[in-house]
C-alpha positions as CSV (number, residue, x, y, z in Angstrom):
1,M,0.0,0.0,0.0
2,V,1.2,3.5,-0.8
3,D,1.9,5.6,2.3
4,F,0.2,9.0,2.3
5,D,3.7,10.4,3.2
6,D,4.3,10.0,-0.5
7,K,3.2,13.6,-1.0
8,R,1.1,12.8,-4.0
9,Y,-2.3,14.4,-4.7
10,F,-3.8,11.1,-6.1
11,Y,-3.6,7.5,-4.8
12,R,-1.5,5.2,-7.0
13,M,-2.9,1.8,-7.9
14,M,-0.3,-0.9,-8.2
15,L,-1.0,-3.0,-11.4
16,N,1.9,-5.0,-12.9
17,S,-0.2,-5.3,-16.1
18,E,0.8,-5.5,-19.8
19,V,0.4,-2.3,-21.8
20,K,1.0,-1.4,-25.5
21,V,3.1,1.7,-25.9
22,T,3.0,3.7,-29.1
23,I,5.5,6.5,-29.6
24,I,3.6,9.2,-31.4
25,D,6.6,11.5,-32.0
26,D,8.3,9.3,-34.6
27,E,7.0,8.8,-38.2
28,A,6.7,5.1,-37.8
29,N,4.5,5.2,-34.7
30,S,6.7,2.5,-33.1
31,C,4.8,0.1,-30.9
32,M,6.1,-2.1,-28.1
33,L,4.7,-4.2,-25.2
34,S,5.7,-3.1,-21.7
35,T,4.6,-3.5,-18.1
36,C,2.6,-0.9,-16.2
37,R,3.7,-0.9,-12.6
38,D,1.2,1.6,-11.3
39,I,-1.4,4.2,-12.4
40,S,-3.0,7.3,-10.8
41,A,-5.5,9.9,-12.0
42,T,-2.6,12.0,-13.5
43,G,0.1,9.5,-14.5
44,L,1.5,6.0,-14.7
45,A,4.8,4.2,-14.5
46,I,5.9,1.6,-17.0
47,E,8.9,-0.7,-17.2
48,M,10.8,-0.8,-20.5
49,S,14.0,-2.4,-21.7
50,H,15.3,0.8,-23.1
51,P,14.9,4.5,-22.2
52,L,12.6,7.1,-23.9
53,D,13.5,10.8,-24.1
54,I,11.9,13.1,-21.7
55,G,9.1,15.0,-23.5
56,T,8.3,12.1,-25.9
57,N,4.6,11.8,-26.6
58,V,3.1,8.3,-26.3
59,K,-0.2,6.5,-26.5
60,V,-0.6,3.8,-23.9
61,S,-3.2,1.0,-24.1
62,L,-3.8,-0.9,-20.9
63,L,-5.2,-4.3,-21.8
64,A,-8.0,-5.7,-19.7
65,T,-6.8,-8.7,-17.8
66,N,-9.7,-9.4,-15.6
67,D,-12.8,-7.8,-14.0
68,N,-10.6,-5.8,-11.7
69,V,-8.6,-4.1,-14.5
70,Q,-10.6,-2.3,-17.2
71,A,-9.1,-1.5,-20.6
72,L,-7.9,2.0,-20.9
73,D,-6.3,4.1,-23.7
74,T,-4.4,7.3,-22.8
75,R,-2.1,9.8,-24.4
76,G,0.7,11.2,-22.4
77,K,4.2,12.6,-22.2
78,V,7.4,11.1,-20.7
79,I,8.3,13.2,-17.6
80,R,10.8,10.9,-15.8
81,V,13.3,8.1,-16.8
82,T,15.1,6.1,-14.1
83,E,17.5,3.3,-14.9
84,E,16.8,0.5,-12.4
85,S,19.2,-2.1,-13.8
86,N,20.7,-3.2,-17.1
87,D,17.8,-3.3,-19.7
88,C,15.2,-2.1,-17.1
89,Y,14.1,1.5,-17.1
90,L,11.2,3.0,-15.2
91,I,9.4,5.5,-17.3
92,G,7.1,8.1,-15.6
93,L,4.3,9.4,-17.8
94,S,1.9,12.2,-17.3
95,I,-1.6,11.5,-18.6
96,E,-2.7,14.3,-20.9
97,E,-5.8,12.7,-22.5
98,V,-8.0,9.6,-21.9
99,D,-9.5,8.2,-25.1
């Protein structure tokens, strides 16, 4: 459970669910599967095997896995990138639009 000492305005829900990430900024609209660690009303954190540039615009499709997790399509922007280990980056995204 997230402690309220986290200083966030919105509660984060831990997910560990598969998402499809589409990079909107490149002409090819590159797509890749990733893992969403958590989501809140204003953002989400995803694990990727390579970093994305801060400011990159992306579309994220959260796939419905069961009755507890509904499908969700969002557009957002990369606001934070943290290297956790070799080939594991935690990408922080702000949600700018929900489709």
